[in-house]
N, C-alpha and C positions, 0 to 999 in steps of 0.2 A: 504493499499499499504505500503510495507516494506521500501521504500526509501523516504516516505514522512515525513518531519521533524515533522509536527503536529501530525501524527500518532505515531511517536516515542515518543513524549511528552506524549500523551495519555497513551502510554504503560509504561511510566515511565522510558524510555531508556535515555532521556534527561530531565534534571531537568528544573523545571518552577517555578515562584513565583505565585502559585495558589491562586485565591481568591475565587473560587467556583468550585465545582464539584458534579455531580450526574450522574445517569446511562446513560443520554442522551448527556451531554455537559461538557465542561471544560472552565473555564474562568481563564486567567493569565495576569500578567502585560507584556507589550511590553518590549523586550530587548533594544529598542532604542526609548524610548518615545519622542513623539512629543508635548506633553502638560503635565502638572503636573499630570493629571489623563490621563492614556493611557493603556488600557487593551484590550485583545482579547477574544471573546466569540466564541468557535468552537464546532461543533457537533462531538461526538465520531464516528459517522458513516462517513466514508470517502465519501464526495461529493466534486468533483473538484472545482466547482464554483456554484454560484447561478444560473447561465445559465444552469447547468447540473443537477440541482435538478429535481426529478421526482415528479408526482402529489401526490404520497404516502408520500412524504417528507413534505408536506404542514404543518402537524401538528408539526412536529419537527422544522420548520422554524419559526412557531408562537412562540413556546416555547423559542427558541434562542432570538428572539426579545424581548419578554416580560421580560425574565431574564436579557437581556443587560440593559433594562430600570431600573429594580430593583436594579441591581449592580451599575449603574451610581448614582442613588440616594444614596445608602450606601457609595459611594466613595466621597460624598460631592457635587454632580452636581444637587441636586433636585431644589435648588432655582434659580441659574443662567442658568442651562442647560448644554447640552452636544452635541456633534456630533457623529452620528452613520454612519459609512462608510462600505460599502461592495464593494470592488473592484472586478471586473470580467475580467479574462484573461489578456493577455499582454497589450492590448491598454487601458484597464481600471486600469492599475497599479497594478494587482495582482502579487505578487512575490512568493507566495506559493501556489501551486495548491491543496488546501484544503480549502472549504468555511470558511470564518472567517469574524467576525463583529469587526471592530475597534471602540472602544469607547474612545473618547477624551473629556476632560473637564478641568475645572480649569483655563481657560484663554479665552479671546475672540477669536472666530474663524472667519477668514476672508472669503469672497466669492468674486470671485472664489478662490478656493484654488491654491497653487503654482504649 
């Protein structure tokens, strides 16, 4: 989608603080971090939300989650842990209509979140 901010980041039209990239995904630091470690993992394929993913996206979704865990460990969260969040649609708190995983760590996370 030409107006999707994450698609524009993938295309290099908008800069990001990239921590990982391959043919399927991009991971970059959140511009308004909510924890000492806060980055996003997004598919390069535009998928509006997890609830819009198709059966054929299952392998990609698994790759995204696996890489999110690896990157969390690389960012220093392996010992104390991290939170992995996928917001879906407006009631779920999604503000960018492109599937993304928030990875937060480096501090104690409370439940329920605010």
